[in-house]
The first five atom37 places (N, CA, C, CB, O) and aatype in JSON, in Angstrom:
{
  "aatype": [12, 14, 9, 18, 10, 12, 10, 16, 16, 10, 16, 3, 6, 7, 1, 11, 0, 9, 5, 3, 3, 14, 6, 15, 10, 11, 3, 9, 2, 11, 6, 19, 6, 8, 10, 7, 19, 11, 9, 9, 3, 5, 18, 0, 10, 10, 7, 5, 18, 3, 13, 19, 15, 9, 10, 6, 0, 14, 15, 2, 6, 0, 19, 0, 11, 10, 0, 9, 1, 10, 15, 15, 5, 7, 16, 12, 5, 16, 10, 16, 10, 0, 0, 9, 16, 10, 3, 3, 10, 9, 11, 16, 10, 1, 11, 11, 6, 16, 14, 17],
  "atom_mask": [
    [1, 1, 1, 1, 1],
    [1, 1, 1, 1, 1],
    [1, 1, 1, 1, 1],
    [1, 1, 1, 1, 1],
    [1, 1, 1, 1, 1],
    [1, 1, 1, 1, 1],
    [1, 1, 1, 1, 1],
    [1, 1, 1, 1, 1],
    [1, 1, 1, 1, 1],
    [1, 1, 1, 1, 1],
    [1, 1, 1, 1, 1],
    [1, 1, 1, 1, 1],
    [1, 1, 1, 1, 1],
    [1, 1, 1, 0, 1],
    [1, 1, 1, 1, 1],
    [1, 1, 1, 1, 1],
    [1, 1, 1, 1, 1],
    [1, 1, 1, 1, 1],
    [1, 1, 1, 1, 1],
    [1, 1, 1, 1, 1],
    [1, 1, 1, 1, 1],
    [1, 1, 1, 1, 1],
    [1, 1, 1, 1, 1],
    [1, 1, 1, 1, 1],
    [1, 1, 1, 1, 1],
    [1, 1, 1, 1, 1],
    [1, 1, 1, 1, 1],
    [1, 1, 1, 1, 1],
    [1, 1, 1, 1, 1],
    [1, 1, 1, 1, 1],
    [1, 1, 1, 1, 1],
    [1, 1, 1, 1, 1],
    [1, 1, 1, 1, 1],
    [1, 1, 1, 1, 1],
    [1, 1, 1, 1, 1],
    [1, 1, 1, 0, 1],
    [1, 1, 1, 1, 1],
    [1, 1, 1, 1, 1],
    [1, 1, 1, 1, 1],
    [1, 1, 1, 1, 1],
    [1, 1, 1, 1, 1],
    [1, 1, 1, 1, 1],
    [1, 1, 1, 1, 1],
    [1, 1, 1, 1, 1],
    [1, 1, 1, 1, 1],
    [1, 1, 1, 1, 1],
    [1, 1, 1, 0, 1],
    [1, 1, 1, 1, 1],
    [1, 1, 1, 1, 1],
    [1, 1, 1, 1, 1],
    [1, 1, 1, 1, 1],
    [1, 1, 1, 1, 1],
    [1, 1, 1, 1, 1],
    [1, 1, 1, 1, 1],
    [1, 1, 1, 1, 1],
    [1, 1, 1, 1, 1],
    [1, 1, 1, 1, 1],
    [1, 1, 1, 1, 1],
    [1, 1, 1, 1, 1],
    [1, 1, 1, 1, 1],
    [1, 1, 1, 1, 1],
    [1, 1, 1, 1, 1],
    [1, 1, 1, 1, 1],
    [1, 1, 1, 1, 1],
    [1, 1, 1, 1, 1],
    [1, 1, 1, 1, 1],
    [1, 1, 1, 1, 1],
    [1, 1, 1, 1, 1],
    [1, 1, 1, 1, 1],
    [1, 1, 1, 1, 1],
    [1, 1, 1, 1, 1],
    [1, 1, 1, 1, 1],
    [1, 1, 1, 1, 1],
    [1, 1, 1, 0, 1],
    [1, 1, 1, 1, 1],
    [1, 1, 1, 1, 1],
    [1, 1, 1, 1, 1],
    [1, 1, 1, 1, 1],
    [1, 1, 1, 1, 1],
    [1, 1, 1, 1, 1],
    [1, 1, 1, 1, 1],
    [1, 1, 1, 1, 1],
    [1, 1, 1, 1, 1],
    [1, 1, 1, 1, 1],
    [1, 1, 1, 1, 1],
    [1, 1, 1, 1, 1],
    [1, 1, 1, 1, 1],
    [1, 1, 1, 1, 1],
    [1, 1, 1, 1, 1],
    [1, 1, 1, 1, 1],
    [1, 1, 1, 1, 1],
    [1, 1, 1, 1, 1],
    [1, 1, 1, 1, 1],
    [1, 1, 1, 1, 1],
    [1, 1, 1, 1, 1],
    [1, 1, 1, 1, 1],
    [1, 1, 1, 1, 1],
    [1, 1, 1, 1, 1],
    [1, 1, 1, 1, 1],
    [1, 1, 1, 1, 1]
  ],
  "atom_positions": [
    [[102.92, 103.12, 96.11], [102.78, 101.96, 96.76], [102.35, 100.54, 96.59], [102.26, 102.25, 97.4], [101.19, 100.55, 96.18]],
    [[102.85, 99.18, 96.73], [102.11, 98.38, 96.17], [101.16, 97.52, 96.57], [102.66, 97.9, 95.7], [101.16, 96.83, 97.58]],
    [[100.3, 97.62, 95.66], [98.71, 96.78, 95.46], [98.58, 95.22, 95.75], [98.21, 96.86, 93.8], [99.44, 94.46, 95.32]],
    [[97.75, 94.85, 96.33], [97.32, 93.39, 96.42], [96.26, 93.15, 96.47], [97.67, 92.74, 97.29], [95.6, 94.16, 96.67]],
    [[95.62, 92.17, 96.37], [94.17, 91.47, 96.05], [94.22, 90.45, 97.0], [93.91, 90.82, 94.46], [95.11, 89.6, 97.09]],
    [[92.81, 90.62, 98.03], [93.12, 89.91, 99.48], [91.55, 89.18, 99.21], [93.42, 91.17, 101.22], [90.56, 89.85, 99.5]],
    [[91.38, 87.63, 98.57], [90.26, 87.01, 98.43], [90.5, 86.51, 99.98], [90.09, 85.93, 97.11], [91.58, 86.39, 100.56]],
    [[89.16, 86.25, 100.49], [88.98, 85.44, 101.7], [87.26, 84.6, 101.75], [89.24, 86.63, 103.09], [86.09, 84.67, 101.38]],
    [[88.17, 83.91, 102.44], [86.67, 82.86, 102.29], [86.74, 82.72, 103.9], [86.78, 80.93, 101.18], [87.74, 82.66, 104.61]],
    [[85.28, 82.7, 104.29], [85.09, 82.4, 105.72], [84.47, 81.12, 106.38], [84.37, 83.36, 106.14], [83.61, 80.37, 105.91]],
    [[85.12, 81.06, 107.62], [85.05, 79.76, 108.25], [83.58, 79.33, 108.73], [86.01, 79.79, 109.45], [82.78, 80.26, 108.73]],
    [[83.2, 78.38, 109.04], [81.85, 78.69, 109.62], [81.76, 79.15, 110.71], [81.1, 77.8, 109.71], [80.58, 79.35, 111.02]],
    [[82.55, 79.45, 111.54], [82.83, 80.52, 112.7], [82.39, 81.9, 112.32], [84.4, 80.6, 113.07], [81.55, 82.62, 112.86]],
    [[83.15, 82.11, 111.3], [83.24, 83.46, 110.62], [81.58, 83.85, 110.16], [0.0, 0.0, 0.0], [80.84, 84.68, 110.69]],
    [[81.35, 83.07, 109.17], [79.67, 82.84, 109.07], [78.89, 83.16, 110.25], [79.28, 81.33, 108.79], [78.33, 84.26, 110.23]],
    [[78.77, 82.55, 111.11], [78.34, 82.38, 112.39], [78.3, 84.38, 112.73], [79.63, 81.15, 113.44], [77.3, 85.09, 112.64]],
    [[79.45, 84.76, 113.04], [80.01, 86.21, 113.57], [79.44, 86.72, 112.37], [81.82, 86.54, 113.86], [78.41, 87.27, 112.76]],
    [[79.49, 86.83, 111.49], [78.76, 87.93, 110.41], [77.48, 87.8, 110.55], [79.02, 87.76, 108.85], [76.86, 88.84, 110.34]],
    [[76.57, 86.44, 110.96], [74.95, 86.46, 110.28], [75.1, 87.47, 112.04], [73.53, 84.32, 109.89], [75.0, 88.64, 111.69]],
    [[75.23, 87.45, 113.16], [74.57, 87.81, 114.08], [75.42, 89.22, 114.31], [74.44, 86.71, 115.2], [75.59, 89.56, 115.49]],
    [[75.91, 89.97, 113.38], [76.94, 91.0, 113.69], [77.11, 91.49, 112.38], [78.31, 90.5, 114.38], [78.34, 91.55, 112.47]],
    [[76.85, 91.96, 111.02], [77.32, 92.21, 109.83], [77.85, 92.77, 110.3], [76.85, 92.55, 108.82], [78.77, 91.98, 110.53]],
    [[78.32, 94.28, 111.05], [78.64, 95.63, 111.46], [80.24, 94.87, 111.64], [77.63, 96.45, 112.99], [81.22, 95.51, 111.24]],
    [[80.44, 93.41, 112.3], [81.58, 93.19, 112.28], [82.79, 93.29, 111.43], [81.47, 92.47, 112.51], [83.98, 93.16, 111.75]],
    [[81.92, 93.72, 109.6], [83.08, 93.28, 109.04], [83.44, 94.9, 109.46], [83.12, 92.56, 107.31], [84.61, 95.03, 109.82]],
    [[82.84, 95.83, 109.46], [83.79, 97.01, 109.39], [84.74, 97.3, 110.92], [82.74, 98.4, 109.03], [85.5, 98.25, 111.13]],
    [[84.43, 96.17, 111.86], [85.62, 96.1, 112.92], [87.13, 95.48, 112.23], [85.08, 94.99, 114.25], [88.27, 95.77, 112.59]],
    [[86.73, 94.56, 111.18], [87.91, 94.02, 110.54], [88.51, 95.3, 109.81], [87.55, 92.75, 109.51], [89.73, 95.24, 109.64]],
    [[88.15, 95.95, 109.54], [88.7, 96.99, 108.31], [89.31, 97.72, 109.3], [87.56, 97.94, 107.22], [90.47, 98.06, 109.11]],
    [[88.7, 98.05, 110.43], [89.96, 98.64, 111.2], [91.2, 97.94, 111.28], [89.66, 98.87, 112.53], [92.26, 97.89, 110.65]],
    [[90.76, 97.48, 112.15], [91.97, 96.69, 112.02], [93.22, 96.13, 110.73], [91.43, 95.71, 112.45], [94.34, 95.77, 111.09]],
    [[92.89, 96.14, 109.54], [93.44, 96.36, 108.71], [94.13, 97.71, 108.86], [92.71, 96.13, 107.81], [95.34, 97.92, 108.99]],
    [[93.0, 98.69, 108.8], [93.8, 99.86, 108.6], [95.02, 100.21, 109.82], [92.71, 101.06, 108.49], [95.93, 100.98, 109.51]],
    [[94.98, 99.7, 111.01], [95.26, 99.87, 112.02], [97.0, 99.44, 112.28], [94.2, 99.23, 112.69], [97.8, 99.86, 113.11]],
    [[97.19, 98.2, 110.95], [98.56, 97.13, 110.72], [98.88, 98.31, 109.01], [97.95, 94.57, 110.38], [99.52, 97.78, 108.11]],
    [[98.44, 99.59, 108.84], [99.39, 100.44, 108.2], [98.72, 99.8, 106.48], [0.0, 0.0, 0.0], [99.42, 100.04, 105.5]],
    [[97.81, 99.28, 106.35], [97.55, 98.18, 104.98], [95.9, 99.54, 104.66], [97.0, 95.55, 105.64], [94.99, 99.81, 105.45]],
    [[96.11, 100.0, 103.44], [95.13, 100.83, 103.21], [93.58, 99.98, 102.3], [95.96, 102.08, 102.32], [93.91, 99.09, 101.51]],
    [[92.71, 100.14, 102.38], [91.87, 99.29, 101.43], [91.31, 100.16, 100.98], [90.99, 98.25, 101.83], [90.67, 101.04, 101.57]],
    [[91.55, 99.95, 99.44], [91.42, 100.97, 98.57], [89.65, 100.31, 97.98], [92.99, 101.05, 97.3], [88.97, 101.09, 97.31]],
    [[89.18, 99.14, 98.24], [87.96, 99.06, 97.99], [87.39, 97.62, 97.99], [87.78, 99.71, 96.85], [88.06, 96.8, 97.37]],
    [[86.18, 97.15, 98.63], [86.07, 95.86, 98.82], [84.4, 95.41, 98.35], [86.51, 95.58, 100.41], [83.47, 96.21, 98.32]],
    [[84.33, 93.85, 98.0], [83.21, 93.58, 97.16], [82.78, 92.12, 98.55], [83.74, 93.1, 95.05], [83.42, 91.57, 99.45]],
    [[81.76, 92.07, 98.13], [81.44, 90.52, 98.75], [80.86, 89.88, 97.58], [80.29, 90.41, 100.14], [79.96, 90.45, 96.96]],
    [[81.28, 88.81, 97.24], [81.44, 87.44, 96.07], [80.58, 86.54, 96.17], [82.7, 86.58, 96.12], [80.7, 85.92, 97.23]],
    [[79.8, 86.21, 95.56], [79.53, 84.92, 95.21], [80.08, 83.65, 94.58], [78.87, 85.09, 94.74], [79.89, 83.64, 93.36]],
    [[80.66, 82.64, 95.02], [81.45, 81.71, 94.42], [82.45, 81.16, 95.53], [0.0, 0.0, 0.0], [82.44, 81.58, 96.68]],
    [[83.15, 80.37, 95.14], [84.46, 80.09, 95.57], [85.05, 81.07, 97.1], [85.38, 80.42, 94.13], [85.31, 80.53, 98.17]],
    [[85.13, 82.43, 96.85], [85.24, 83.28, 97.87], [84.24, 84.19, 98.3], [86.16, 83.89, 97.67], [83.34, 84.4, 97.49]],
    [[84.2, 84.73, 99.32], [83.39, 85.62, 99.97], [83.06, 87.01, 99.94], [83.64, 85.52, 100.85], [81.98, 87.6, 99.92]],
    [[84.73, 87.54, 99.94], [84.81, 88.58, 99.59], [86.29, 88.54, 98.93], [84.45, 89.47, 100.65], [87.02, 87.56, 98.81]],
    [[86.6, 90.4, 98.39], [87.85, 90.43, 97.53], [87.84, 92.07, 98.06], [87.73, 89.95, 95.57], [86.88, 92.83, 98.14]],
    [[89.46, 92.35, 98.43], [89.59, 93.59, 98.74], [90.93, 94.29, 98.39], [89.31, 93.65, 100.01], [91.86, 93.72, 98.95]],
    [[91.22, 95.1, 97.83], [91.87, 95.44, 97.08], [92.58, 96.76, 97.96], [91.11, 95.57, 95.81], [92.1, 97.86, 98.23]],
    [[93.85, 96.19, 98.27], [94.67, 97.31, 99.55], [95.93, 97.54, 98.93], [95.02, 96.58, 101.32], [96.21, 96.92, 97.9]],
    [[96.68, 98.3, 99.41], [97.88, 99.21, 98.84], [98.71, 99.21, 100.77], [97.09, 101.35, 97.92], [98.41, 99.71, 101.85]],
    [[99.63, 98.5, 100.33], [100.64, 98.3, 101.45], [101.82, 98.07, 101.25], [100.4, 97.42, 102.19], [102.31, 97.36, 100.37]],
    [[102.62, 98.97, 102.49], [103.72, 99.49, 102.48], [105.28, 98.22, 102.06], [103.63, 100.21, 103.99], [106.43, 98.67, 102.02]],
    [[104.98, 96.73, 101.79], [105.43, 96.05, 101.69], [104.79, 94.37, 101.21], [105.94, 96.41, 102.58], [103.6, 94.19, 100.96]],
    [[105.69, 93.41, 101.16], [105.07, 92.46, 100.74], [104.78, 91.61, 102.49], [106.05, 91.68, 99.41], [104.06, 90.64, 102.74]],
    [[105.82, 92.57, 103.63], [105.92, 91.33, 104.48], [104.42, 92.33, 105.35], [107.92, 90.86, 105.51], [103.51, 91.68, 105.86]],
    [[104.4, 93.27, 105.39], [103.43, 94.0, 105.94], [102.06, 93.07, 105.44], [103.52, 95.64, 105.41], [101.44, 92.36, 106.24]],
    [[101.85, 93.13, 104.59], [100.58, 92.13, 103.66], [100.21, 90.73, 104.52], [101.31, 91.49, 101.85], [99.2, 90.31, 105.08]],
    [[101.77, 90.17, 104.28], [102.0, 89.09, 104.81], [101.29, 89.07, 106.29], [103.44, 88.91, 104.77], [100.41, 88.21, 106.39]],
    [[101.55, 89.97, 107.59], [101.46, 89.9, 108.62], [100.2, 90.14, 108.5], [102.24, 90.48, 109.34], [99.76, 89.35, 109.33]],
    [[99.3, 90.66, 108.07], [98.11, 91.32, 108.16], [97.13, 89.94, 107.69], [98.08, 92.81, 107.12], [95.97, 89.73, 108.06]],
    [[97.99, 89.05, 106.75], [96.65, 87.6, 106.39], [97.15, 86.96, 107.43], [96.62, 86.4, 104.71], [96.17, 86.67, 108.13]],
    [[98.13, 86.56, 107.94], [98.55, 85.44, 109.19], [97.06, 86.23, 110.36], [100.93, 85.76, 110.05], [96.0, 85.7, 110.71]],
    [[97.59, 87.61, 110.65], [96.59, 87.55, 111.64], [95.5, 87.46, 111.59], [96.56, 88.22, 112.22], [94.91, 86.89, 112.51]],
    [[94.75, 88.02, 110.42], [93.49, 87.56, 110.08], [93.26, 86.29, 109.81], [93.07, 88.14, 109.16], [92.09, 86.04, 110.09]],
    [[93.81, 85.39, 109.41], [93.48, 84.18, 109.41], [94.0, 82.98, 110.47], [93.77, 83.93, 108.25], [93.72, 81.79, 110.35]],
    [[94.71, 83.5, 111.43], [94.5, 83.33, 113.27], [93.33, 83.81, 113.98], [95.61, 84.14, 114.11], [93.37, 83.49, 115.16]],
    [[92.27, 84.5, 113.65], [91.57, 84.17, 114.69], [90.39, 83.33, 113.98], [91.16, 85.45, 115.54], [89.24, 83.35, 114.42]],
    [[90.74, 82.64, 112.93], [89.31, 81.68, 112.81], [88.42, 81.83, 112.52], [0.0, 0.0, 0.0], [87.48, 81.04, 112.64]],
    [[88.39, 82.99, 111.97], [87.18, 83.17, 111.4], [87.1, 83.27, 109.35], [86.71, 84.63, 112.25], [86.15, 83.4, 108.58]],
    [[88.56, 83.14, 109.13], [88.7, 83.78, 107.74], [90.04, 83.3, 107.46], [88.55, 85.44, 107.64], [91.07, 83.52, 108.08]],
    [[89.77, 82.32, 105.97], [91.01, 82.28, 105.07], [91.45, 82.78, 104.44], [91.19, 81.76, 104.53], [90.61, 83.23, 103.66]],
    [[92.98, 83.25, 104.05], [92.94, 84.37, 103.2], [94.07, 83.7, 101.8], [93.54, 85.95, 104.2], [94.93, 82.83, 101.96]],
    [[93.76, 84.39, 100.56], [94.61, 84.32, 99.4], [94.91, 85.48, 99.08], [94.14, 83.7, 98.33], [94.0, 86.25, 98.75]],
    [[96.21, 85.89, 99.09], [96.44, 87.34, 98.43], [97.47, 87.2, 97.55], [96.82, 88.53, 99.42], [98.16, 86.17, 97.58]],
    [[97.71, 88.17, 96.69], [97.72, 88.11, 95.48], [98.68, 89.85, 94.7], [95.96, 87.79, 95.16], [98.22, 90.81, 94.08]],
    [[100.05, 89.53, 95.17], [100.45, 90.74, 94.39], [99.94, 91.49, 92.96], [101.64, 90.45, 94.19], [99.57, 90.73, 92.06]],
    [[99.91, 92.27, 92.83], [99.14, 93.31, 91.64], [100.02, 94.17, 90.56], [98.28, 94.52, 92.46], [100.96, 94.83, 91.01]],
    [[99.84, 94.18, 89.69], [101.2, 95.28, 88.52], [99.76, 95.88, 87.95], [102.7, 94.14, 86.76], [98.71, 95.32, 87.63]],
    [[100.12, 97.08, 87.98], [99.03, 97.7, 86.69], [99.57, 97.57, 85.29], [98.71, 99.42, 86.83], [100.78, 97.43, 85.13]],
    [[98.69, 97.62, 84.19], [99.19, 97.2, 82.92], [100.3, 98.15, 82.69], [98.12, 97.2, 81.78], [101.43, 97.74, 82.41]],
    [[99.96, 99.61, 82.82], [100.91, 99.98, 82.34], [102.62, 99.79, 83.3], [100.36, 101.31, 82.03], [103.57, 99.8, 82.51]],
    [[102.87, 99.69, 84.17], [103.79, 98.8, 84.74], [104.57, 97.76, 84.06], [103.19, 98.21, 85.59], [105.76, 97.58, 83.8]],
    [[103.33, 97.09, 83.84], [103.48, 95.42, 83.22], [104.32, 95.9, 81.55], [101.29, 94.37, 82.92], [105.38, 95.38, 81.2]],
    [[103.83, 96.58, 81.01], [104.06, 97.0, 79.75], [105.25, 97.45, 79.39], [103.31, 97.81, 79.47], [105.88, 96.93, 78.47]],
    [[105.75, 98.67, 80.21], [106.96, 99.13, 80.62], [108.09, 98.07, 80.81], [106.72, 99.84, 81.81], [109.05, 98.16, 80.04]],
    [[108.09, 97.06, 81.76], [108.72, 96.07, 82.07], [109.06, 95.69, 80.95], [108.19, 95.23, 82.8], [110.2, 95.94, 80.54]],
    [[107.97, 94.89, 80.04], [108.18, 94.09, 78.69], [108.63, 94.71, 77.88], [107.19, 93.54, 78.08], [109.08, 94.08, 76.93]],
    [[108.72, 95.95, 77.86], [109.31, 96.8, 76.71], [110.98, 97.05, 76.79], [108.53, 98.3, 76.75], [111.87, 96.92, 75.94]],
    [[111.0, 97.44, 78.12], [113.1, 97.1, 78.43], [113.42, 95.95, 77.57], [113.75, 96.42, 80.43], [112.73, 94.96, 77.34]],
    [[114.71, 96.28, 77.11], [115.57, 95.29, 76.78], [116.29, 94.4, 77.41], [116.19, 95.66, 76.29], [116.45, 93.27, 76.96]],
    [[116.87, 94.87, 78.63], [117.47, 94.02, 79.56], [117.12, 93.58, 80.1], [118.03, 94.16, 80.12], [116.06, 94.16, 80.36]],
    [[117.27, 92.12, 81.06], [116.42, 91.59, 81.87], [115.99, 92.3, 83.47], [117.0, 90.32, 81.94], [116.91, 92.63, 84.21]],
    [[115.06, 92.42, 83.77], [115.22, 93.24, 85.01], [115.61, 92.26, 86.43], [113.7, 94.09, 85.22], [115.36, 92.77, 87.52]],
    [[116.17, 90.94, 86.4], [116.54, 90.27, 87.26], [117.96, 89.59, 86.91], [115.5, 89.46, 87.52], [118.5, 88.84, 87.72]]
  ]
}
């Protein structure tokens, strides 16, 4: 199944919500999994982004739906990146024919 990295930045409203109720982070994870996206791992970050989530989703459309739904709540903004394993990239680069 495809892997994605979701970088999340909290809005002012999101920071207040998490400060008031840190456990609400787990409620967000339940919503993510309810949409059919598996959370492989998550980290809180220091710097430009507040969180990174490593996700497994059945399709680009499923992860796009998730990103839109999360952002529409007004507590966060997301940047989602598709990830390719190094082994898969190496296999693709070794192929003589053009994959497209």
